[in-house]
The first five atom37 places (N, CA, C, CB, O) and aatype in JSON, in Angstrom:
{
  "aatype": [12, 6, 16, 16, 19, 15, 0, 6, 15, 11, 2, 16, 11, 9, 9, 7, 6, 6, 6, 11, 7, 11, 11, 0, 9, 1, 9, 5, 19, 15, 11, 16, 11, 11, 14, 10, 13, 13, 18, 10, 11, 10, 0, 11, 11, 18, 9, 11, 5, 7, 2, 3, 9, 6, 10, 4, 0, 10, 7, 12, 0, 9, 14, 16, 19, 19, 9, 9, 15, 6, 9, 10, 11, 15, 2, 7, 17, 0, 9, 6, 11, 2, 9, 12, 16, 15, 16, 9, 3, 0, 11, 6, 6, 11, 6, 7, 1, 7, 9, 14, 11, 0, 11, 10, 7, 9, 10, 10, 7, 11, 0, 7, 3, 12, 3, 6, 16, 16, 19, 0, 0, 15, 17, 7, 11, 3, 0, 3, 2, 3, 11, 0, 10],
  "atom_mask": [
    [1, 1, 1, 1, 1],
    [1, 1, 1, 1, 1],
    [1, 1, 1, 1, 1],
    [1, 1, 1, 1, 1],
    [1, 1, 1, 1, 1],
    [1, 1, 1, 1, 1],
    [1, 1, 1, 1, 1],
    [1, 1, 1, 1, 1],
    [1, 1, 1, 1, 1],
    [1, 1, 1, 1, 1],
    [1, 1, 1, 1, 1],
    [1, 1, 1, 1, 1],
    [1, 1, 1, 1, 1],
    [1, 1, 1, 1, 1],
    [1, 1, 1, 1, 1],
    [1, 1, 1, 0, 1],
    [1, 1, 1, 1, 1],
    [1, 1, 1, 1, 1],
    [1, 1, 1, 1, 1],
    [1, 1, 1, 1, 1],
    [1, 1, 1, 0, 1],
    [1, 1, 1, 1, 1],
    [1, 1, 1, 1, 1],
    [1, 1, 1, 1, 1],
    [1, 1, 1, 1, 1],
    [1, 1, 1, 1, 1],
    [1, 1, 1, 1, 1],
    [1, 1, 1, 1, 1],
    [1, 1, 1, 1, 1],
    [1, 1, 1, 1, 1],
    [1, 1, 1, 1, 1],
    [1, 1, 1, 1, 1],
    [1, 1, 1, 1, 1],
    [1, 1, 1, 1, 1],
    [1, 1, 1, 1, 1],
    [1, 1, 1, 1, 1],
    [1, 1, 1, 1, 1],
    [1, 1, 1, 1, 1],
    [1, 1, 1, 1, 1],
    [1, 1, 1, 1, 1],
    [1, 1, 1, 1, 1],
    [1, 1, 1, 1, 1],
    [1, 1, 1, 1, 1],
    [1, 1, 1, 1, 1],
    [1, 1, 1, 1, 1],
    [1, 1, 1, 1, 1],
    [1, 1, 1, 1, 1],
    [1, 1, 1, 1, 1],
    [1, 1, 1, 1, 1],
    [1, 1, 1, 0, 1],
    [1, 1, 1, 1, 1],
    [1, 1, 1, 1, 1],
    [1, 1, 1, 1, 1],
    [1, 1, 1, 1, 1],
    [1, 1, 1, 1, 1],
    [1, 1, 1, 1, 1],
    [1, 1, 1, 1, 1],
    [1, 1, 1, 1, 1],
    [1, 1, 1, 0, 1],
    [1, 1, 1, 1, 1],
    [1, 1, 1, 1, 1],
    [1, 1, 1, 1, 1],
    [1, 1, 1, 1, 1],
    [1, 1, 1, 1, 1],
    [1, 1, 1, 1, 1],
    [1, 1, 1, 1, 1],
    [1, 1, 1, 1, 1],
    [1, 1, 1, 1, 1],
    [1, 1, 1, 1, 1],
    [1, 1, 1, 1, 1],
    [1, 1, 1, 1, 1],
    [1, 1, 1, 1, 1],
    [1, 1, 1, 1, 1],
    [1, 1, 1, 1, 1],
    [1, 1, 1, 1, 1],
    [1, 1, 1, 0, 1],
    [1, 1, 1, 1, 1],
    [1, 1, 1, 1, 1],
    [1, 1, 1, 1, 1],
    [1, 1, 1, 1, 1],
    [1, 1, 1, 1, 1],
    [1, 1, 1, 1, 1],
    [1, 1, 1, 1, 1],
    [1, 1, 1, 1, 1],
    [1, 1, 1, 1, 1],
    [1, 1, 1, 1, 1],
    [1, 1, 1, 1, 1],
    [1, 1, 1, 1, 1],
    [1, 1, 1, 1, 1],
    [1, 1, 1, 1, 1],
    [1, 1, 1, 1, 1],
    [1, 1, 1, 1, 1],
    [1, 1, 1, 1, 1],
    [1, 1, 1, 1, 1],
    [1, 1, 1, 1, 1],
    [1, 1, 1, 0, 1],
    [1, 1, 1, 1, 1],
    [1, 1, 1, 0, 1],
    [1, 1, 1, 1, 1],
    [1, 1, 1, 1, 1],
    [1, 1, 1, 1, 1],
    [1, 1, 1, 1, 1],
    [1, 1, 1, 1, 1],
    [1, 1, 1, 1, 1],
    [1, 1, 1, 0, 1],
    [1, 1, 1, 1, 1],
    [1, 1, 1, 1, 1],
    [1, 1, 1, 1, 1],
    [1, 1, 1, 0, 1],
    [1, 1, 1, 1, 1],
    [1, 1, 1, 1, 1],
    [1, 1, 1, 0, 1],
    [1, 1, 1, 1, 1],
    [1, 1, 1, 1, 1],
    [1, 1, 1, 1, 1],
    [1, 1, 1, 1, 1],
    [1, 1, 1, 1, 1],
    [1, 1, 1, 1, 1],
    [1, 1, 1, 1, 1],
    [1, 1, 1, 1, 1],
    [1, 1, 1, 1, 1],
    [1, 1, 1, 1, 1],
    [1, 1, 1, 1, 1],
    [1, 1, 1, 0, 1],
    [1, 1, 1, 1, 1],
    [1, 1, 1, 1, 1],
    [1, 1, 1, 1, 1],
    [1, 1, 1, 1, 1],
    [1, 1, 1, 1, 1],
    [1, 1, 1, 1, 1],
    [1, 1, 1, 1, 1],
    [1, 1, 1, 1, 1],
    [1, 1, 1, 1, 1]
  ],
  "atom_positions": [
    [[-37.79, -65.9, 16.27], [-38.36, -67.07, 15.67], [-38.51, -66.82, 14.18], [-39.72, -67.43, 16.31], [-39.12, -65.83, 13.77]],
    [[-37.97, -67.69, 13.36], [-38.04, -67.53, 11.92], [-38.95, -68.6, 11.33], [-36.65, -67.6, 11.28], [-38.86, -69.77, 11.68]],
    [[-39.82, -68.18, 10.44], [-40.66, -69.1, 9.7], [-40.55, -68.76, 8.23], [-42.12, -69.04, 10.18], [-40.39, -67.6, 7.87]],
    [[-40.64, -69.76, 7.4], [-40.57, -69.52, 5.96], [-41.97, -69.36, 5.41], [-39.82, -70.67, 5.25], [-42.86, -70.16, 5.71]],
    [[-42.16, -68.34, 4.62], [-43.45, -68.08, 3.98], [-43.3, -68.42, 2.51], [-43.91, -66.59, 4.17], [-42.35, -67.98, 1.86]],
    [[-44.23, -69.21, 1.97], [-44.11, -69.59, 0.57], [-44.4, -68.41, -0.33], [-45.05, -70.76, 0.25], [-45.2, -67.53, 0.01]],
    [[-43.76, -68.4, -1.49], [-43.96, -67.33, -2.48], [-44.38, -67.95, -3.8], [-42.67, -66.48, -2.66], [-44.46, -69.17, -3.93]],
    [[-44.67, -67.09, -4.78], [-45.07, -67.57, -6.09], [-43.88, -68.16, -6.86], [-45.71, -66.44, -6.89], [-44.08, -68.87, -7.84]],
    [[-42.67, -67.87, -6.42], [-41.49, -68.27, -7.17], [-40.5, -68.99, -6.28], [-40.84, -67.07, -7.82], [-40.39, -68.67, -5.1]],
    [[-39.77, -69.94, -6.83], [-38.72, -70.61, -6.08], [-37.54, -69.67, -5.82], [-38.25, -71.84, -6.83], [-36.87, -69.79, -4.8]],
    [[-37.29, -68.75, -6.75], [-36.13, -67.88, -6.66], [-36.29, -66.77, -5.63], [-35.84, -67.28, -7.98], [-35.29, -66.18, -5.21]],
    [[-37.5, -66.46, -5.21], [-37.73, -65.38, -4.26], [-37.67, -65.93, -2.85], [-39.09, -64.7, -4.52], [-38.34, -66.91, -2.52]],
    [[-36.86, -65.3, -2.02], [-36.73, -65.72, -0.65], [-37.53, -64.77, 0.22], [-35.25, -65.78, -0.21], [-37.3, -63.56, 0.2]],
    [[-38.45, -65.32, 0.99], [-39.25, -64.52, 1.89], [-39.19, -65.19, 3.26], [-40.72, -64.36, 1.39], [-39.5, -66.37, 3.4]],
    [[-38.79, -64.43, 4.24], [-38.64, -64.97, 5.58], [-39.46, -64.1, 6.53], [-37.14, -65.03, 6.02], [-39.27, -62.88, 6.57]],
    [[-40.36, -64.7, 7.28], [-41.16, -63.94, 8.25], [-40.51, -63.99, 9.61], [0.0, 0.0, 0.0], [-39.97, -65.02, 10.0]],
    [[-40.54, -62.9, 10.33], [-39.99, -62.83, 11.67], [-41.04, -62.29, 12.62], [-38.71, -61.96, 11.71], [-41.8, -61.39, 12.25]],
    [[-41.1, -62.83, 13.81], [-42.0, -62.33, 14.83], [-41.25, -61.29, 15.64], [-42.53, -63.48, 15.74], [-40.26, -61.61, 16.3]],
    [[-41.71, -60.04, 15.6], [-41.09, -58.97, 16.36], [-42.16, -58.21, 17.11], [-40.29, -58.03, 15.46], [-43.06, -57.62, 16.51]],
    [[-42.07, -58.22, 18.43], [-42.98, -57.46, 19.29], [-44.43, -57.74, 18.95], [-42.7, -55.97, 19.16], [-45.25, -56.82, 18.94]],
    [[-44.76, -59.0, 18.69], [-46.14, -59.36, 18.42], [-46.63, -59.01, 17.02], [0.0, 0.0, 0.0], [-47.78, -59.29, 16.69]],
    [[-45.79, -58.41, 16.2], [-46.18, -58.02, 14.85], [-45.3, -58.77, 13.86], [-46.06, -56.49, 14.65], [-44.12, -58.99, 14.11]],
    [[-45.88, -59.14, 12.75], [-45.18, -59.93, 11.76], [-44.5, -59.03, 10.73], [-46.14, -60.9, 11.08], [-45.15, -58.18, 10.13]],
    [[-43.2, -59.23, 10.53], [-42.47, -58.51, 9.49], [-42.01, -59.52, 8.46], [-41.26, -57.7, 10.08], [-41.42, -60.55, 8.82]],
    [[-42.25, -59.25, 7.21], [-41.89, -60.18, 6.14], [-40.71, -59.6, 5.39], [-43.09, -60.45, 5.18], [-40.75, -58.45, 4.96]],
    [[-39.66, -60.38, 5.23], [-38.47, -59.94, 4.53], [-38.54, -60.41, 3.08], [-37.19, -60.48, 5.22], [-38.71, -61.59, 2.8]],
    [[-38.4, -59.45, 2.16], [-38.36, -59.74, 0.73], [-36.96, -59.41, 0.25], [-39.46, -58.93, -0.07], [-36.54, -58.25, 0.3]],
    [[-36.23, -60.42, -0.21], [-34.87, -60.21, -0.68], [-34.91, -59.97, -2.19], [-33.96, -61.43, -0.34], [-35.2, -60.88, -2.97]],
    [[-34.62, -58.74, -2.57], [-34.76, -58.31, -3.95], [-33.48, -58.61, -4.73], [-35.09, -56.81, -4.02], [-32.37, -58.37, -4.24]],
    [[-33.64, -59.13, -5.93], [-32.53, -59.41, -6.83], [-32.63, -58.52, -8.06], [-32.51, -60.91, -7.23], [-33.73, -58.2, -8.51]],
    [[-31.5, -58.14, -8.58], [-31.47, -57.29, -9.78], [-31.81, -58.09, -11.04], [-30.09, -56.63, -9.92], [-32.41, -57.55, -11.97]],
    [[-31.41, -59.35, -11.08], [-31.5, -60.12, -12.32], [-32.59, -61.19, -12.35], [-30.2, -60.76, -12.59], [-33.02, -61.58, -13.43]],
    [[-33.05, -61.68, -11.2], [-33.96, -62.82, -11.21], [-35.39, -62.47, -11.58], [-33.94, -63.47, -9.87], [-36.03, -63.2, -12.34]],
    [[-35.9, -61.37, -11.06], [-37.28, -60.98, -11.31], [-37.34, -59.5, -11.63], [-38.17, -61.32, -10.09], [-36.47, -58.74, -11.21]],
    [[-38.36, -59.08, -12.38], [-38.5, -57.64, -12.68], [-39.01, -56.87, -11.45], [-39.47, -57.42, -13.86], [-39.51, -57.45, -10.5]],
    [[-38.86, -55.56, -11.51], [-39.24, -54.67, -10.42], [-40.71, -54.83, -10.05], [-38.96, -53.23, -10.8], [-41.05, -54.83, -8.87]],
    [[-41.59, -54.97, -11.04], [-43.02, -55.03, -10.78], [-43.42, -56.3, -10.03], [-43.79, -54.95, -12.08], [-44.42, -56.3, -9.32]],
    [[-42.65, -57.37, -10.16], [-42.92, -58.58, -9.38], [-42.78, -58.29, -7.9], [-41.97, -59.73, -9.8], [-43.66, -58.63, -7.1]],
    [[-41.67, -57.64, -7.53], [-41.43, -57.32, -6.12], [-42.42, -56.27, -5.62], [-39.99, -56.83, -5.93], [-42.83, -56.31, -4.46]],
    [[-42.8, -55.33, -6.48], [-43.75, -54.3, -6.1], [-45.11, -54.92, -5.78], [-43.89, -53.25, -7.22], [-45.72, -54.58, -4.76]],
    [[-45.59, -55.81, -6.62], [-46.88, -56.47, -6.39], [-46.83, -57.36, -5.15], [-47.28, -57.29, -7.61], [-47.81, -57.45, -4.41]],
    [[-45.7, -58.03, -4.94], [-45.54, -58.88, -3.77], [-45.58, -58.04, -2.49], [-44.23, -59.67, -3.85], [-46.21, -58.43, -1.51]],
    [[-44.91, -56.9, -2.5], [-44.9, -56.0, -1.34], [-46.31, -55.47, -1.08], [-43.92, -54.82, -1.57], [-46.74, -55.41, 0.07]],
    [[-47.04, -55.08, -2.13], [-48.4, -54.59, -1.97], [-49.3, -55.66, -1.36], [-48.97, -54.13, -3.31], [-50.15, -55.37, -0.51]],
    [[-49.11, -56.89, -1.8], [-49.92, -58.0, -1.3], [-49.76, -58.15, 0.21], [-49.54, -59.31, -2.0], [-50.75, -58.31, 0.92]],
    [[-48.52, -58.1, 0.7], [-48.29, -58.29, 2.13], [-48.67, -57.06, 2.94], [-46.84, -58.62, 2.38], [-49.11, -57.19, 4.08]],
    [[-48.52, -55.87, 2.37], [-48.95, -54.66, 3.07], [-50.48, -54.64, 3.18], [-48.45, -53.39, 2.33], [-51.01, -54.23, 4.21]],
    [[-51.17, -55.09, 2.14], [-52.63, -55.15, 2.16], [-53.12, -56.07, 3.28], [-53.17, -55.64, 0.8], [-54.17, -55.82, 3.87]],
    [[-52.36, -57.12, 3.58], [-52.71, -58.04, 4.65], [-52.41, -57.46, 6.03], [-51.97, -59.36, 4.47], [-52.74, -58.07, 7.05]],
    [[-51.77, -56.29, 6.07], [-51.49, -55.64, 7.34], [-50.13, -55.98, 7.92], [0.0, 0.0, 0.0], [-49.87, -55.66, 9.08]],
    [[-49.27, -56.61, 7.15], [-47.95, -56.97, 7.63], [-46.94, -55.87, 7.36], [-47.48, -58.27, 6.98], [-47.07, -55.12, 6.4]],
    [[-45.92, -55.77, 8.23], [-44.78, -54.94, 7.93], [-43.89, -55.73, 6.98], [-44.0, -54.51, 9.23], [-43.81, -56.95, 7.07]],
    [[-43.21, -55.03, 6.07], [-42.3, -55.71, 5.16], [-40.93, -55.07, 5.26], [-42.82, -55.66, 3.71], [-40.79, -53.87, 5.51]],
    [[-39.92, -55.89, 5.06], [-38.55, -55.4, 5.0], [-38.0, -55.76, 3.62], [-37.66, -56.02, 6.15], [-37.89, -56.93, 3.27]],
    [[-37.67, -54.73, 2.85], [-37.07, -54.94, 1.53], [-35.56, -54.94, 1.7], [-37.52, -53.84, 0.51], [-35.0, -53.97, 2.2]],
    [[-34.9, -56.03, 1.3], [-33.46, -56.17, 1.46], [-32.81, -56.33, 0.1], [-33.11, -57.37, 2.37], [-33.37, -56.94, -0.8]],
    [[-31.6, -55.75, -0.04], [-30.87, -55.88, -1.3], [-29.38, -55.77, -1.05], [-31.32, -54.8, -2.31], [-28.93, -55.17, -0.08]],
    [[-28.61, -56.37, -1.97], [-27.16, -56.29, -1.97], [-26.69, -55.65, -3.27], [-26.52, -57.69, -1.79], [-27.25, -55.92, -4.33]],
    [[-25.68, -54.82, -3.18], [-24.99, -54.3, -4.35], [-25.88, -53.57, -5.34], [0.0, 0.0, 0.0], [-26.52, -52.58, -5.01]],
    [[-25.9, -54.08, -6.57], [-26.59, -53.42, -7.67], [-28.12, -53.49, -7.57], [-26.16, -54.03, -8.98], [-28.82, -52.83, -8.35]],
    [[-28.65, -54.26, -6.64], [-30.1, -54.35, -6.45], [-30.63, -53.24, -5.54], [-30.48, -55.71, -5.88], [-31.84, -53.09, -5.39]],
    [[-29.75, -52.46, -4.93], [-30.16, -51.4, -4.01], [-31.05, -50.36, -4.68], [-28.93, -50.72, -3.41], [-32.07, -49.97, -4.1]],
    [[-30.73, -49.87, -5.89], [-31.65, -48.91, -6.52], [-33.05, -49.45, -6.75], [-31.08, -48.46, -7.84], [-34.02, -48.69, -6.68]],
    [[-33.16, -50.74, -7.01], [-34.48, -51.35, -7.2], [-35.3, -51.28, -5.91], [-34.33, -52.82, -7.66], [-36.49, -50.98, -5.95]],
    [[-34.66, -51.54, -4.77], [-35.34, -51.47, -3.48], [-35.79, -50.04, -3.19], [-34.42, -51.99, -2.36], [-36.89, -49.82, -2.69]],
    [[-34.93, -49.09, -3.5], [-35.27, -47.68, -3.25], [-36.47, -47.27, -4.12], [-34.06, -46.76, -3.54], [-37.37, -46.59, -3.64]],
    [[-36.47, -47.67, -5.38], [-37.58, -47.35, -6.28], [-38.89, -47.96, -5.77], [-37.28, -47.85, -7.71], [-39.92, -47.29, -5.75]],
    [[-38.85, -49.22, -5.35], [-40.05, -49.9, -4.84], [-40.58, -49.18, -3.61], [-39.74, -51.38, -4.51], [-41.78, -48.95, -3.5]],
    [[-39.7, -48.84, -2.68], [-40.16, -48.18, -1.45], [-40.72, -46.79, -1.75], [-39.01, -48.07, -0.44], [-41.71, -46.39, -1.13]],
    [[-40.12, -46.06, -2.68], [-40.63, -44.73, -3.03], [-41.99, -44.82, -3.73], [-39.63, -44.0, -3.92], [-42.84, -43.96, -3.51]],
    [[-42.2, -45.82, -4.56], [-43.5, -46.01, -5.21], [-44.56, -46.31, -4.16], [-43.43, -47.16, -6.25], [-45.66, -45.75, -4.21]],
    [[-44.24, -47.18, -3.21], [-45.2, -47.53, -2.17], [-45.53, -46.33, -1.29], [-44.66, -48.67, -1.32], [-46.69, -46.14, -0.91]],
    [[-44.53, -45.52, -0.98], [-44.76, -44.35, -0.13], [-45.53, -43.25, -0.87], [-43.42, -43.8, 0.39], [-46.43, -42.64, -0.3]],
    [[-45.18, -43.0, -2.12], [-45.83, -41.92, -2.86], [-47.29, -42.23, -3.19], [-45.07, -41.65, -4.15], [-48.1, -41.31, -3.34]],
    [[-47.65, -43.5, -3.31], [-49.03, -43.88, -3.58], [-49.85, -44.02, -2.3], [-49.07, -45.18, -4.35], [-51.04, -44.34, -2.37]],
    [[-49.25, -43.8, -1.14], [-49.98, -43.87, 0.12], [-50.18, -45.27, 0.65], [0.0, 0.0, 0.0], [-51.03, -45.49, 1.51]],
    [[-49.41, -46.23, 0.16], [-49.53, -47.61, 0.61], [-48.79, -47.86, 1.9], [-49.03, -48.54, -0.46], [-49.27, -48.59, 2.77]],
    [[-47.61, -47.26, 2.04], [-46.74, -47.61, 3.15], [-46.1, -46.37, 3.75], [-45.65, -48.6, 2.7], [-46.04, -45.31, 3.14]],
    [[-45.62, -46.55, 4.98], [-44.81, -45.53, 5.63], [-43.47, -46.16, 5.98], [-45.52, -44.95, 6.91], [-43.38, -47.35, 6.29]],
    [[-42.45, -45.35, 5.94], [-41.1, -45.83, 6.22], [-40.88, -45.87, 7.72], [-40.04, -44.95, 5.53], [-41.11, -44.87, 8.41]],
    [[-40.43, -47.01, 8.23], [-40.2, -47.15, 9.67], [-38.71, -47.12, 10.02], [-40.81, -48.43, 10.17], [-38.32, -46.56, 11.04]],
    [[-37.89, -47.73, 9.18], [-36.48, -47.85, 9.5], [-35.68, -48.12, 8.23], [-36.24, -48.97, 10.55], [-36.17, -48.76, 7.3]],
    [[-34.44, -47.62, 8.21], [-33.5, -47.93, 7.13], [-32.23, -48.46, 7.76], [-33.21, -46.67, 6.23], [-31.67, -47.85, 8.67]],
    [[-31.77, -49.62, 7.27], [-30.56, -50.23, 7.79], [-29.54, -50.38, 6.67], [-30.87, -51.61, 8.44], [-29.85, -50.93, 5.61]],
    [[-28.33, -49.89, 6.9], [-27.26, -50.05, 5.91], [-26.1, -50.77, 6.56], [-26.81, -48.68, 5.35], [-25.85, -50.62, 7.76]],
    [[-25.39, -51.55, 5.77], [-24.2, -52.24, 6.25], [-23.39, -52.73, 5.06], [-24.58, -53.43, 7.19], [-23.82, -52.62, 3.91]],
    [[-22.23, -53.26, 5.35], [-21.43, -53.93, 4.33], [-21.18, -55.35, 4.78], [-20.08, -53.18, 4.07], [-21.02, -55.62, 5.96]],
    [[-21.16, -56.25, 3.82], [-20.87, -57.65, 4.12], [-19.74, -58.12, 3.21], [-22.14, -58.54, 3.94], [-19.51, -57.54, 2.15]],
    [[-19.06, -59.16, 3.63], [-18.02, -59.76, 2.8], [-18.65, -60.89, 2.0], [-16.83, -60.29, 3.66], [-19.06, -61.91, 2.56]],
    [[-18.72, -60.72, 0.7], [-19.28, -61.74, -0.19], [-18.14, -62.44, -0.92], [-20.28, -61.11, -1.2], [-17.24, -61.79, -1.46]],
    [[-18.19, -63.75, -0.93], [-17.18, -64.53, -1.64], [-17.81, -65.12, -2.88], [-16.59, -65.65, -0.73], [-18.84, -65.79, -2.82]],
    [[-17.18, -64.87, -4.02], [-17.7, -65.45, -5.27], [-17.31, -66.91, -5.4], [-17.19, -64.66, -6.48], [-18.04, -67.7, -6.0]],
    [[-16.18, -67.27, -4.85], [-15.74, -68.66, -4.84], [-15.65, -69.11, -3.4], [-14.38, -68.83, -5.58], [-15.63, -68.29, -2.48]],
    [[-15.59, -70.41, -3.2], [-15.52, -70.93, -1.84], [-14.23, -70.49, -1.14], [-15.61, -72.45, -1.84], [-14.22, -70.27, 0.07]],
    [[-13.17, -70.37, -1.89], [-11.9, -69.96, -1.32], [-11.52, -68.59, -1.88], [-10.79, -71.0, -1.62], [-11.94, -68.23, -2.98]],
    [[-10.75, -67.86, -1.14], [-10.32, -66.56, -1.62], [-10.81, -65.44, -0.73], [0.0, 0.0, 0.0], [-11.49, -65.65, 0.28]],
    [[-10.43, -64.24, -1.13], [-10.8, -63.06, -0.34], [-12.26, -62.7, -0.54], [-9.92, -61.87, -0.71], [-12.84, -62.93, -1.6]],
    [[-12.82, -62.14, 0.51], [-14.19, -61.65, 0.42], [-14.21, -60.25, -0.18], [0.0, 0.0, 0.0], [-13.34, -59.43, 0.09]],
    [[-15.2, -60.01, -0.98], [-15.37, -58.69, -1.6], [-16.45, -57.96, -0.81], [-15.75, -58.8, -3.13], [-17.55, -58.48, -0.65]],
    [[-16.16, -56.76, -0.3], [-17.2, -56.05, 0.45], [-18.33, -55.57, -0.46], [-16.59, -54.85, 1.2], [-18.08, -54.98, -1.51]],
    [[-19.56, -55.84, -0.04], [-20.73, -55.4, -0.79], [-21.65, -54.62, 0.14], [-21.48, -56.62, -1.41], [-21.75, -54.92, 1.33]],
    [[-22.3, -53.62, -0.42], [-23.25, -52.81, 0.33], [-24.55, -53.59, 0.51], [-23.52, -51.46, -0.37], [-24.99, -54.3, -0.39]],
    [[-25.15, -53.45, 1.69], [-26.44, -54.08, 1.97], [-27.39, -53.01, 2.49], [-26.28, -55.25, 3.01], [-27.01, -52.18, 3.32]],
    [[-28.62, -53.03, 1.99], [-29.63, -52.06, 2.4], [-30.9, -52.81, 2.79], [-29.92, -51.04, 1.27], [-31.32, -53.74, 2.11]],
    [[-31.49, -52.38, 3.89], [-32.77, -52.93, 4.33], [-33.7, -51.78, 4.68], [0.0, 0.0, 0.0], [-33.34, -50.9, 5.46]],
    [[-34.89, -51.78, 4.1], [-35.88, -50.74, 4.36], [-37.11, -51.41, 4.96], [-36.22, -49.94, 3.07], [-37.74, -52.26, 4.32]],
    [[-37.47, -51.0, 6.18], [-38.64, -51.53, 6.86], [-39.82, -50.6, 6.6], [-38.38, -51.7, 8.38], [-39.76, -49.41, 6.92]],
    [[-40.88, -51.15, 6.03], [-42.07, -50.38, 5.7], [-43.28, -50.96, 6.43], [-42.32, -50.38, 4.17], [-43.39, -52.18, 6.61]],
    [[-44.17, -50.08, 6.85], [-45.4, -50.49, 7.49], [-46.6, -49.99, 6.72], [0.0, 0.0, 0.0], [-46.47, -49.13, 5.85]],
    [[-47.75, -50.52, 7.03], [-48.98, -50.12, 6.36], [-49.32, -48.69, 6.75], [-50.15, -51.08, 6.71], [-49.25, -48.32, 7.92]],
    [[-49.67, -47.88, 5.76], [-50.05, -46.5, 6.02], [-51.39, -46.48, 6.76], [-50.14, -45.69, 4.69], [-52.3, -47.24, 6.43]],
    [[-51.49, -45.62, 7.75], [-52.68, -45.57, 8.58], [-53.91, -45.09, 7.86], [0.0, 0.0, 0.0], [-55.02, -45.52, 8.18]],
    [[-53.76, -44.2, 6.87], [-54.91, -43.64, 6.17], [-55.3, -44.42, 4.92], [-54.63, -42.22, 5.8], [-56.17, -43.99, 4.16]],
    [[-54.67, -45.56, 4.7], [-54.98, -46.37, 3.53], [-56.32, -47.08, 3.76], [-53.85, -47.41, 3.24], [-56.49, -47.75, 4.78]],
    [[-57.24, -46.95, 2.84], [-58.52, -47.63, 2.96], [-58.75, -48.5, 1.73], [-59.66, -46.62, 3.13], [-57.91, -48.57, 0.84]],
    [[-59.88, -49.16, 1.7], [-60.17, -50.11, 0.63], [-60.31, -49.44, -0.74], [-61.44, -50.87, 0.94], [-60.01, -50.06, -1.76]],
    [[-60.75, -48.18, -0.79], [-60.88, -47.51, -2.08], [-59.51, -47.26, -2.69], [-61.65, -46.18, -1.93], [-59.34, -47.37, -3.91]],
    [[-58.54, -46.93, -1.86], [-57.17, -46.74, -2.34], [-56.61, -48.05, -2.86], [-56.26, -46.18, -1.23], [-55.95, -48.1, -3.9]],
    [[-56.89, -49.12, -2.14], [-56.41, -50.44, -2.54], [-57.01, -50.84, -3.88], [-56.77, -51.5, -1.47], [-56.29, -51.28, -4.78]],
    [[-58.32, -50.68, -4.02], [-58.99, -51.07, -5.27], [-58.51, -50.22, -6.44], [-60.51, -50.94, -5.12], [-58.29, -50.74, -7.53]],
    [[-58.34, -48.93, -6.22], [-57.88, -48.05, -7.29], [-56.47, -48.4, -7.72], [-57.94, -46.58, -6.84], [-56.16, -48.38, -8.92]],
    [[-55.62, -48.72, -6.77], [-54.24, -49.05, -7.09], [-54.14, -50.38, -7.84], [-53.4, -49.1, -5.82], [-53.34, -50.51, -8.77]],
    [[-54.95, -51.36, -7.46], [-54.92, -52.64, -8.17], [-55.39, -52.45, -9.6], [-55.8, -53.68, -7.45], [-54.88, -53.11, -10.51]],
    [[-56.33, -51.57, -9.82], [-56.79, -51.29, -11.18], [-55.7, -50.68, -12.02], [0.0, 0.0, 0.0], [-55.58, -50.99, -13.2]],
    [[-54.88, -49.8, -11.43], [-53.77, -49.17, -12.14], [-52.73, -50.21, -12.52], [-53.12, -48.07, -11.29], [-52.15, -50.14, -13.6]],
    [[-52.49, -51.19, -11.63], [-51.52, -52.24, -11.93], [-51.94, -53.06, -13.13], [-51.33, -53.14, -10.72], [-51.1, -53.43, -13.95]],
    [[-53.22, -53.34, -13.25], [-53.71, -54.11, -14.4], [-53.48, -53.33, -15.69], [-55.21, -54.44, -14.23], [-53.12, -53.93, -16.7]],
    [[-53.68, -52.02, -15.66], [-53.44, -51.2, -16.85], [-51.96, -51.18, -17.21], [-53.96, -49.77, -16.63], [-51.61, -51.22, -18.39]],
    [[-51.09, -51.11, -16.21], [-49.65, -51.1, -16.46], [-49.18, -52.43, -17.05], [-48.89, -50.81, -15.17], [-48.3, -52.45, -17.91]],
    [[-49.77, -53.54, -16.6], [-49.38, -54.85, -17.13], [-49.75, -54.97, -18.61], [-50.04, -55.97, -16.33], [-49.02, -55.58, -19.39]],
    [[-50.9, -54.4, -19.0], [-51.32, -54.46, -20.39], [-50.4, -53.65, -21.27], [-52.75, -53.98, -20.54], [-50.16, -54.02, -22.42]],
    [[-49.89, -52.54, -20.74], [-49.0, -51.67, -21.52], [-47.66, -52.35, -21.76], [-48.79, -50.33, -20.8], [-47.02, -52.1, -22.78]],
    [[-47.24, -53.2, -20.84], [-45.95, -53.87, -21.0], [-46.13, -55.02, -21.93], [-45.37, -54.34, -19.66], [-45.17, -55.74, -22.22]]
  ]
}
C-alpha cells in the first residue's frame, strides 16, 4: 500500500510504504535540486518520529546518500538495516536507447539507544551549522 506524505518542497518526493506493520518513508535524493543538509534534516525529522527511512538515489546522487547515512549512523541517530543496489535504464528522451544508471537504496532505522538528550543536542548543533553557512 502506497501513500504520499507531504514534504516542505514540491521537488522532494517522499513515499510512505506499509511493511510488516511498520512505516518506512522513502526519500529520493537529488544531486542538484536541494542541498545535502535539507535531506539530512528531513531524515532526522522522520527518524525522530520513529519511522524507518529509505534513502534512494540515482547516478551522481549516490555519494550524497552515502554521506547522509554515515552522518546519521556516526551521530547515533540511525542503524543500517539494508542496502539495495541495482541498475535501471534511464531514457533522456522519449525515444531512443536507455542509458544504464546505478541505483542505491539504504534502509535506516531508529537507533535503539537514542534518547531525547541526544536529539536535543543534535538539533542544537544543526542550528550552529546553519549560522556558519
